[in-house]
C-alpha positions as CSV (number, residue, x, y, z in Angstrom):
1,E,-0.4,-11.8,-22.3
2,K,-2.9,-10.1,-20.1
3,L,-0.8,-6.9,-20.3
4,R,-1.1,-6.8,-24.1
5,A,-4.8,-7.6,-24.2
6,P,-7.3,-4.7,-24.2
7,T,-8.7,-4.2,-20.7
8,G,-10.4,-1.7,-18.5
9,K,-8.5,0.9,-16.5
10,Q,-8.8,-0.7,-13.1
11,N,-7.8,-4.1,-14.4
12,A,-4.7,-2.6,-16.1
13,V,-3.7,-0.8,-12.9
14,D,-4.2,-4.0,-10.8
15,L,-2.1,-6.1,-13.2
16,R,0.8,-3.7,-13.0
17,L,0.5,-3.4,-9.2
18,C,0.5,-7.2,-9.0
19,I,3.7,-7.3,-11.0
20,R,5.2,-4.6,-8.7
21,N,4.4,-6.7,-5.6
22,L,5.7,-10.0,-7.1
23,A,8.9,-8.3,-8.3
24,R,9.9,-7.5,-4.7
25,N,10.9,-11.2,-4.5
26,P,14.1,-11.9,-6.4
27,A,12.9,-15.4,-7.3
28,F,9.9,-13.9,-9.1
29,R,11.7,-10.9,-10.5
30,L,13.7,-12.8,-13.1
31,R,10.6,-14.6,-14.4
32,L,8.9,-11.2,-14.8
33,S,11.6,-9.8,-17.0
34,S,9.5,-10.2,-20.1
35,V,7.1,-7.6,-19.0
36,V,9.6,-4.8,-19.3
37,S,9.1,-4.2,-23.0
38,T,5.3,-4.3,-22.7
39,I,5.1,-1.8,-19.8
40,A,7.8,0.5,-21.2
41,S,6.1,0.6,-24.6
42,S,2.7,1.3,-23.0
43,L,4.1,4.4,-21.3
44,K,4.7,5.9,-24.7
45,A,1.0,5.4,-25.7
46,E,-0.6,8.7,-26.5
47,G,-3.1,9.7,-23.8
48,I,-2.3,6.8,-21.5
49,Q,-4.2,7.3,-18.3
50,L,-2.0,8.6,-15.6
51,D,-3.1,5.9,-13.1
52,I,-2.0,3.2,-15.5
53,A,1.3,5.0,-16.2
54,A,2.0,5.4,-12.5
55,A,1.3,1.7,-11.8
56,G,3.5,0.7,-14.7
57,A,6.3,2.9,-13.3
58,A,5.9,1.2,-9.9
59,A,6.2,-2.2,-11.6
60,L,9.3,-1.2,-13.5
61,C,10.9,0.1,-10.3
62,N,10.9,-3.3,-8.8
63,V,11.6,-5.4,-12.0
64,C,14.5,-3.3,-13.3
65,C,16.9,-3.9,-10.5
66,D,19.8,-5.0,-12.7
67,N,21.5,-3.2,-15.6
68,T,20.3,-5.6,-18.2
69,L,16.7,-4.8,-17.6
70,K,17.4,-1.2,-17.1
71,M,19.1,-1.2,-20.5
72,E,16.0,-2.6,-22.1
73,A,13.7,0.0,-20.5
74,V,16.1,2.8,-21.4
75,K,16.3,1.6,-25.1
76,L,12.5,1.8,-25.2
77,D,12.7,5.5,-24.2
78,A,11.0,4.8,-20.9
79,I,12.7,7.8,-19.2
80,R,11.4,10.3,-21.7
81,S,7.9,8.7,-21.4
82,L,8.1,8.9,-17.6
83,L,9.1,12.6,-17.6
84,Q,6.4,13.5,-20.1
85,N,3.8,11.9,-18.0
86,L,5.2,13.8,-15.0
87,K,4.5,17.0,-16.9
88,R,0.8,16.1,-17.2
89,S,0.2,17.1,-13.6
90,P,-0.5,13.7,-12.1
91,T,-1.6,13.3,-8.5
92,Y,1.2,13.5,-5.9
93,T,1.1,9.7,-5.4
94,A,1.3,9.0,-9.1
95,A,4.1,11.6,-9.5
96,E,6.1,9.8,-6.8
97,D,5.8,6.5,-8.7
98,L,6.8,8.1,-12.0
99,L,9.7,9.9,-10.4
100,A,10.9,6.9,-8.4
101,C,11.1,5.0,-11.7
102,V,13.2,7.7,-13.2
103,G,15.5,7.4,-10.2
104,V,15.9,3.7,-10.6
105,L,16.7,3.9,-14.3
106,T,19.3,6.6,-13.9
107,A,21.0,6.0,-10.6
108,N,24.6,4.8,-11.2
109,Y,23.6,3.9,-14.8
110,P,25.3,6.2,-17.4
111,P,23.0,5.2,-20.3
112,G,20.0,6.1,-18.2
113,M,21.6,9.5,-17.3
114,E,22.4,10.1,-20.9
115,A,18.8,9.4,-21.9
116,L,17.6,11.8,-19.2
117,F,19.9,14.6,-20.5
118,N,18.9,14.0,-24.1
119,S,15.2,14.1,-23.3
120,G,15.3,17.8,-22.5
121,D,12.7,17.2,-19.7
122,A,15.0,17.2,-16.7
123,P,13.5,20.5,-15.4
124,V,10.3,18.6,-14.5
125,I,12.3,16.9,-11.7
126,L,13.4,20.3,-10.5
127,A,9.7,21.4,-10.5
128,C,8.9,18.4,-8.2
129,A,11.7,19.4,-5.9
130,C,10.4,23.0,-5.7
131,S,6.8,22.0,-5.0
132,S,6.1,23.2,-1.5
133,D,2.8,21.4,-1.3
134,H,3.9,17.9,-0.8
135,A,7.0,17.2,1.3
136,S,7.4,13.5,0.3
137,L,7.5,14.4,-3.4
138,Q,10.1,17.0,-2.7
139,V,12.2,14.6,-0.7
140,L,12.1,12.0,-3.5
141,A,13.0,14.7,-6.2
142,L,15.9,16.0,-4.1
143,E,17.2,12.4,-3.7
144,V,17.0,11.8,-7.4
145,L,18.9,15.1,-8.1
146,S,21.5,14.3,-5.5
147,D,22.1,10.8,-7.1
148,L,22.5,12.4,-10.5
149,C,24.9,15.0,-9.1
150,S,27.0,12.1,-7.6
151,C,27.4,10.6,-11.1
152,S,27.7,13.7,-13.3
153,K,29.6,16.9,-12.9
154,S,27.8,18.4,-15.9
155,F,24.5,17.8,-14.2
156,T,25.8,19.5,-11.1
157,A,27.0,22.5,-13.1
158,W,23.6,22.7,-14.8
159,L,21.8,22.8,-11.5
160,V,24.1,25.5,-10.0
161,D,24.6,27.7,-13.1
162,D,21.5,27.4,-15.2
163,T,18.6,26.9,-12.8
164,E,17.2,29.0,-9.9
165,L,17.4,26.1,-7.4
166,L,19.9,27.8,-5.2
167,Q,18.7,31.4,-5.6
168,Q,15.0,30.9,-5.0
169,H,14.0,27.4,-3.9
170,L,16.5,25.3,-1.9
171,G,16.6,27.7,1.0
172,R,12.9,26.9,1.8
173,C,13.9,23.3,2.2
174,L,16.5,24.1,4.7
175,S,14.2,25.5,7.4
176,L,14.9,24.0,10.8
177,D,11.2,24.3,11.6
178,G,10.1,22.3,8.5
179,D,10.1,18.6,7.5
180,Q,13.2,17.0,9.0
181,Q,13.6,14.5,6.2
182,L,13.4,17.2,3.7
183,L,16.0,19.2,5.6
184,R,18.3,16.1,5.6
185,V,18.1,15.5,1.8
186,A,18.4,19.2,1.0
187,L,21.6,19.3,3.0
188,Q,22.9,16.3,1.2
189,L,22.2,17.9,-2.1
190,C,23.9,21.1,-1.0
191,N,27.0,19.1,-0.2
192,K,27.0,17.7,-3.7
193,L,26.4,21.2,-5.3
194,S,29.1,22.8,-3.2
195,E,31.7,20.9,-5.2
196,H,31.0,23.2,-8.2
197,S,33.1,26.3,-8.3
198,S,30.3,28.9,-8.6
199,F,28.3,27.5,-5.7
200,P,29.4,30.2,-3.2
201,E,28.5,33.0,-5.6
202,K,25.1,31.6,-6.4
203,V,24.3,31.1,-2.7
204,Q,25.2,34.7,-1.9
205,K,23.1,35.9,-4.8
206,G,20.2,33.9,-3.5
207,E,20.6,35.3,0.0
208,K,20.6,38.9,-1.4
209,E,17.5,38.2,-3.5
210,E,15.7,36.7,-0.4
211,E,16.6,39.8,1.6
212,V,15.1,42.0,-1.2
213,E,12.0,39.9,-1.4
214,N,11.5,40.0,2.4
215,E,11.9,43.7,2.4
216,R,9.3,44.0,-0.4
217,R,6.8,41.8,1.6
218,R,7.5,43.9,4.7
219,G,6.7,47.1,2.8
220,K,3.4,45.6,1.5
221,R,2.4,44.7,5.0
222,E,3.1,48.2,6.3
223,Q,1.2,49.7,3.4
224,R,-1.8,47.5,4.2
225,K,-1.7,48.6,7.8
226,E,-1.6,52.3,6.8
227,D,-4.5,51.8,4.4
228,K,-6.6,50.2,7.2
229,S,-5.7,53.0,9.5
230,L,-6.9,55.6,7.0
231,Q,-10.1,53.7,6.4
232,I,-10.9,53.7,10.2
233,Q,-10.2,57.5,10.4
């Protein structure tokens, strides 16, 4: 009832986080099943504050642990709402809550995956994976992509053939000098993507493009050195 009643921002966030915490206990989770429809519906509200949306996503993550409750959230178009809120440039912490909920509602659950495909907003997950500013968000996004690839050959084909993940982005996650957890999940995703027939071709193309880009950057550095030398003279 408190979820449905008009309330201030902080109270709305606190209520959702309280539900998140209670739902960690299986004994409470079943008793909280009635909140799924209220929270999922609130995610669709126009102009919902991102802090409230993220807290709602965190609550759904813990409540929707079985397919019955996942089905209710998916039917209420929660996945589309989560992805659209992700596109609104939330904070990294809020983005993690929203993305984690997408992962829960899609992992090993075909109706959730279908809802994701039909939303047309899957590229926002890719954008999170390619964000080099926040390693934990990248890790989570790569884990979600990897889970989706495990369940769908068509999703794997889309990532390999129709995105620039392999050509321009994934290589940065495979640095031995970078975040080790990021490296681990990136390797796991590569293993899933390698099952697609055009994977070797796309990887080779990406390596060539990287060589060209490195050469371009090297040329710019040399030009700057020459310009400085002329200025000194």
